[in-house]
matplotlib code that plots the C-alpha trace (Angstrom):
import matplotlib.pyplot as plt

x = [-6.7, -8.7, -9.8, -6.2, -5.3, -8.1, -6.9, -3.3, -4.7, -6.5, -3.4, -1.4, -4.0, -3.5, 0.3, 0.4, -2.3, -0.8, 2.7, 2.0, -0.2, 2.6, 4.4, 1.1, -0.2, 3.0, 2.8, -0.7, 0.4, 3.2, 0.9, -1.5, 1.2, 1.9, 5.2, 6.2, 9.6, 11.0, 10.0, 6.8, 5.0, 2.9, -0.8, -2.2, -6.0, -6.8, -5.2, -6.8, -10.3, -9.5, -8.5, -11.7, -13.8, -12.2, -12.4, -16.0, -16.9, -15.3, -16.1, -19.7, -20.7, -18.9, -20.5, -23.9, -23.6, -22.3, -25.1, -27.7, -26.4, -25.3, -26.8, -24.8, -25.0, -25.5, -27.7, -27.3, -26.9, -25.7, -22.6, -21.4, -21.9, -20.0, -17.0, -16.9, -17.2, -14.3, -12.2, -12.9, -11.9, -8.7, -8.1, -8.8, -6.6, -3.8, -4.2, -3.9, -0.7, 0.8, -0.1, 1.4, 4.6, 5.0, 4.0, 6.8, 9.4, 9.2, 9.9, 7.6, 10.6, 11.2, 8.0, 5.8, 8.1, 8.2, 4.4, 4.1, 6.5, 5.1, 1.4, 1.4, 3.3, 0.6, -2.1, -0.7, 0.0, -3.6, -5.0, -2.9, -4.2, -7.8, -7.5, -5.3, -2.9, 0.4, 1.5, 1.7, 4.5, 7.3, 10.8, 10.3, 7.6, 10.1, 12.7, 10.3, 9.8, 13.5, 14.0, 11.3, 12.7, 16.3, 15.3, 13.3, 16.3, 18.5, 15.9, 15.7, 19.4, 20.4, 17.4, 18.1, 19.5, 19.2, 15.4, 14.4, 14.4, 15.8, 14.4, 16.3, 17.0, 14.2, 11.8, 12.9, 10.5, 7.4, 7.9, 8.6, 5.6, 3.2, 4.6, 3.9, 0.4, -0.2, 1.3, -1.0, -4.1, -3.6, -2.5, -5.7, -7.9, -8.0, -8.9, -11.5, -13.1, -13.1, -15.2, -17.7, -17.8, -18.4, -21.2, -22.7, -22.3, -19.5, -20.7, -17.8, -19.6, -21.7, -18.6, -16.7, -19.6, -19.3, -15.6, -16.5, -19.0, -16.3, -13.9, -16.4, -16.9, -13.3, -11.5, -14.1, -16.6, -14.2, -11.2, -13.7, -14.9, -11.3, -10.4, -13.4, -12.8, -9.0, -7.4, -4.0, -2.9, -4.0, -2.9, -4.5, -6.8, -5.0, -6.1, -3.0, -2.8, -6.5, -6.1, -3.0, -4.7, -7.9, -5.7, -4.0, -7.3, -8.6, -5.4, -5.9, -9.5, -8.9, -6.1, -8.6, -11.2, -8.6, -7.9, -11.7, -12.1, -9.1, -10.7, -14.1, -12.5, -10.9, -7.6, -6.3, -4.7, -1.8, -0.4, -2.5, -1.3, 2.4, 2.4, 0.7, 3.0, 6.0, 5.3, 3.9, 7.2, 9.1, 6.6, 6.9, 10.7, 10.6, 8.0, 9.9, 13.1, 11.3, 9.7, 13.1, 14.7, 11.9, 12.3, 16.0, 17.2, 19.8, 18.3, 21.2, 20.1, 22.7, 23.4, 22.4, 19.1, 18.3, 19.4, 17.0, 14.2, 14.6, 14.8, 11.5, 9.8, 11.1, 10.3, 6.7, 6.2, 7.5, 5.3, 2.2, 3.1, 4.1, 1.5, -0.2, -3.4, -5.6, -8.7, -9.9, -7.4, -7.8, -5.3, -5.9, -5.0, -4.9, -5.9, -5.4, -7.1, -4.7, -9.8, -8.8, -7.0, -6.8, -3.5, -4.4, -4.6]
y = [28.5, 25.4, 26.9, 27.6, 24.0, 23.0, 25.3, 23.9, 20.4, 21.0, 22.7, 19.6, 17.5, 19.5, 19.5, 15.7, 15.1, 17.3, 16.3, 12.6, 13.3, 13.1, 10.0, 8.1, 9.1, 8.1, 4.7, 4.3, 5.2, 2.7, 0.1, 0.6, 0.8, -1.4, -2.8, -1.2, -2.2, -3.6, -0.8, 0.0, 3.1, 4.6, 4.8, 8.2, 8.0, 5.3, 7.0, 10.3, 8.6, 7.3, 10.8, 12.2, 9.6, 10.1, 13.9, 13.7, 11.6, 13.9, 17.2, 16.3, 14.0, 16.1, 19.4, 17.8, 16.4, 19.6, 21.6, 19.2, 19.2, 22.8, 24.7, 27.0, 30.8, 32.2, 31.3, 29.3, 31.5, 31.2, 33.4, 31.6, 28.2, 29.2, 30.5, 27.5, 25.1, 27.0, 26.7, 22.9, 22.7, 24.4, 22.0, 18.9, 20.2, 20.8, 17.2, 16.1, 18.1, 16.3, 12.9, 14.0, 15.2, 11.8, 10.1, 12.0, 10.8, 13.5, 12.4, 13.4, 14.4, 17.5, 17.9, 18.6, 21.1, 23.0, 23.1, 24.0, 26.8, 28.1, 27.9, 30.5, 32.9, 32.5, 32.8, 36.0, 37.5, 36.9, 38.2, 41.4, 41.8, 41.3, 43.6, 46.2, 46.1, 45.6, 49.2, 48.1, 45.6, 45.7, 44.4, 41.2, 40.1, 40.6, 38.8, 35.9, 35.8, 35.7, 32.9, 30.8, 31.2, 30.6, 27.6, 26.1, 26.3, 24.6, 21.9, 21.1, 21.1, 19.2, 16.9, 13.6, 10.6, 6.9, 7.0, 5.3, 6.2, 9.7, 12.5, 12.6, 15.6, 14.7, 14.6, 17.9, 20.2, 18.0, 17.7, 21.4, 22.4, 20.1, 21.4, 24.9, 23.9, 22.7, 25.8, 28.0, 25.9, 25.4, 29.0, 30.3, 28.0, 30.1, 33.5, 32.0, 30.0, 33.1, 34.8, 31.9, 32.2, 35.9, 35.4, 32.9, 35.4, 33.7, 30.1, 27.6, 24.3, 25.2, 26.2, 23.1, 21.0, 22.6, 21.8, 18.1, 18.2, 19.7, 17.0, 14.3, 15.8, 16.4, 13.6, 10.8, 11.2, 12.5, 10.3, 7.3, 8.0, 8.3, 5.0, 3.3, 4.7, 4.3, 1.6, 2.2, 0.7, 3.0, 0.9, -1.9, -2.0, -3.5, -3.6, -2.0, 0.7, 1.5, 1.8, 3.9, 6.2, 6.5, 7.3, 10.1, 11.6, 11.3, 13.0, 15.9, 16.3, 16.0, 18.6, 20.9, 20.3, 20.8, 24.3, 25.1, 23.8, 25.7, 28.9, 27.9, 27.7, 31.1, 30.5, 33.3, 32.9, 35.0, 32.1, 29.1, 29.1, 29.8, 26.8, 24.6, 25.6, 25.5, 22.2, 20.1, 20.1, 18.9, 16.0, 15.3, 15.0, 12.9, 10.6, 10.2, 9.4, 6.9, 5.3, 4.9, 3.4, 0.9, -0.1, -0.7, 2.4, 4.8, 8.2, 10.7, 14.2, 16.7, 19.7, 22.2, 20.4, 20.9, 24.5, 24.9, 23.2, 25.5, 28.5, 27.5, 27.0, 30.3, 32.2, 30.9, 31.9, 35.4, 35.8, 34.8, 36.8, 40.0, 40.0, 43.3, 43.5, 45.8, 43.8, 40.4, 37.6, 35.1, 32.6, 29.0, 26.1, 23.2, 20.1, 22.3, 24.5, 25.1, 27.7, 24.3, 22.9, 19.4, 18.0, 17.1, 18.5]
z = [38.8, 38.0, 34.7, 33.9, 34.4, 32.2, 29.5, 29.8, 29.7, 26.4, 25.1, 26.0, 24.2, 21.0, 21.3, 21.6, 19.0, 16.3, 17.3, 16.6, 13.5, 10.9, 12.0, 12.6, 9.2, 7.5, 9.2, 7.9, 4.3, 4.3, 5.8, 2.9, 0.3, -2.7, -3.9, -7.2, -8.9, -5.7, -3.3, -1.3, -2.5, 0.2, -0.6, -1.3, -1.3, 1.1, 4.2, 3.1, 3.2, 6.7, 7.9, 6.4, 8.1, 11.5, 11.2, 10.1, 13.1, 15.7, 14.0, 13.5, 16.4, 19.1, 18.0, 17.8, 21.3, 22.8, 21.1, 22.4, 26.0, 26.5, 23.7, 21.5, 20.8, 17.4, 14.5, 11.3, 8.3, 4.7, 5.1, 8.1, 6.5, 3.4, 5.3, 7.6, 4.7, 3.0, 6.2, 6.3, 2.6, 3.4, 6.3, 4.1, 1.3, 3.8, 5.0, 1.4, 1.1, 4.0, 2.4, -1.0, 0.7, 2.3, -1.0, -2.8, -0.3, 2.4, 6.0, 8.9, 11.0, 8.9, 6.9, 9.9, 11.6, 8.4, 8.2, 11.9, 11.4, 8.1, 8.8, 11.6, 9.3, 6.6, 9.3, 10.6, 7.2, 6.1, 9.3, 8.9, 5.4, 6.4, 9.4, 7.6, 10.6, 8.6, 9.5, 13.1, 12.5, 15.0, 14.8, 16.9, 14.4, 11.5, 13.5, 13.8, 10.0, 9.4, 12.0, 10.4, 6.9, 8.0, 10.2, 7.3, 5.1, 7.7, 8.3, 4.6, 4.0, 7.1, 7.3, 9.3, 7.6, 8.5, 9.3, 6.1, 2.4, 1.8, -0.4, -3.7, -5.8, -8.1, -5.2, -3.6, -5.5, -5.3, -1.5, -1.1, -3.2, -1.3, 2.0, 0.9, -0.1, 3.4, 5.0, 2.9, 3.5, 7.2, 7.6, 5.9, 8.0, 11.1, 9.6, 7.3, 10.1, 12.2, 9.5, 9.8, 13.6, 13.3, 10.8, 13.3, 16.1, 17.9, 17.7, 17.8, 17.3, 14.3, 12.2, 13.5, 12.3, 8.9, 8.9, 9.4, 6.5, 4.2, 5.3, 4.4, 0.9, 0.0, 2.0, 1.7, -1.2, -3.9, -3.1, -2.8, -6.3, -7.6, -6.0, -7.6, -11.0, -11.1, -13.1, -11.5, -8.2, -5.3, -2.4, -0.5, 2.5, 5.5, 9.2, 10.5, 7.8, 8.3, 12.1, 11.8, 9.3, 11.3, 14.4, 12.5, 11.5, 15.1, 16.3, 13.9, 14.9, 18.6, 18.4, 16.7, 19.3, 22.0, 20.8, 20.7, 24.3, 25.5, 24.2, 25.7, 29.2, 28.9, 27.1, 25.0, 21.5, 22.6, 24.6, 23.5, 19.9, 20.6, 23.1, 20.4, 17.5, 19.7, 21.3, 18.4, 16.4, 19.4, 20.0, 16.2, 16.4, 19.5, 18.0, 14.7, 16.6, 18.8, 15.7, 14.0, 17.1, 17.5, 13.9, 14.5, 12.4, 13.8, 13.0, 12.7, 13.8, 12.8, 15.0, 12.4, 11.9, 15.6, 15.3, 12.3, 14.2, 17.2, 14.9, 13.2, 16.6, 18.1, 14.9, 14.8, 18.5, 17.8, 14.8, 16.9, 20.0, 18.3, 15.5, 15.1, 17.3, 15.3, 15.9, 17.0, 16.7, 13.9, 15.2, 14.3, 13.2, 10.3, 10.7, 11.6, 14.2, 13.4, 15.7, 14.5, 11.5, 10.5, 10.5, 9.4, 10.6]

ax = plt.figure().add_subplot(projection="3d")
ax.plot(x, y, z, "-o")
ax.set_aspect("equal")
plt.show()
């Protein structure tokens, strides 16, 4: 029973961490933004660098400490490193997708639920393709897909108003495409990371360390070079914006680590991941509503938006629970882990 409570504690850590990731990151972007033609344009690259630094610290330091204190099964090998670096690249690109969605005018209160609903669908579809288990599909799984798609449509159409600048018609497609980018990247994270774990004979910390290295390359070194070489405004470093962005990166990485620890203490993907993907959007919505209230904005949540949000959550849970089980699970995220993604995670 004590191990179950530990598992649930780590699940709660991930739910809260990934739930606050979007609103915290958005706060950091705005804090590092610059005023252009009378309005503040959120920074794109500076928060991304902060996310990369925070993820690198947690995804490299924590595995090294654990491996030194407790050891770690499995060897280092080229195949495992390549797959694990690829998983980290997917997580980092997904984090960039979130930043771009906010930069194009998307609001965390509907962007993140869409991502948390879509990523498990991509995850499961890729896992089915890799395991050749698509012939085992049952009707609850198909119902879950329908609920995710229908819920996503309702969330987009009836997204909240009053919480700040709203997405215009011109911004709709950039926001939608960057959200899809993150869904695909964080959805692919788990199955690819699983291949890295398999090649390293079940090691969890070695692949996670590779993920941190990939984040450092794609979310720190490359954006840093872009910032140094750019002649256009890229934002401004501020104390509050830096701290909020580092906090978002830490939240994404801690959520990813929470999933790994839940599995280490005996948690099973069949209930760990539905709890994570079902709970994180709820925390995200509550956080977004609280943020708007503290800022003195009356956030208007329409009934059909809440129906859509519930539909996305229930659909994602059905997809995860009733996914064909032809082999080992590849569930992630995702950061995620979204296995661990990066809201990034």
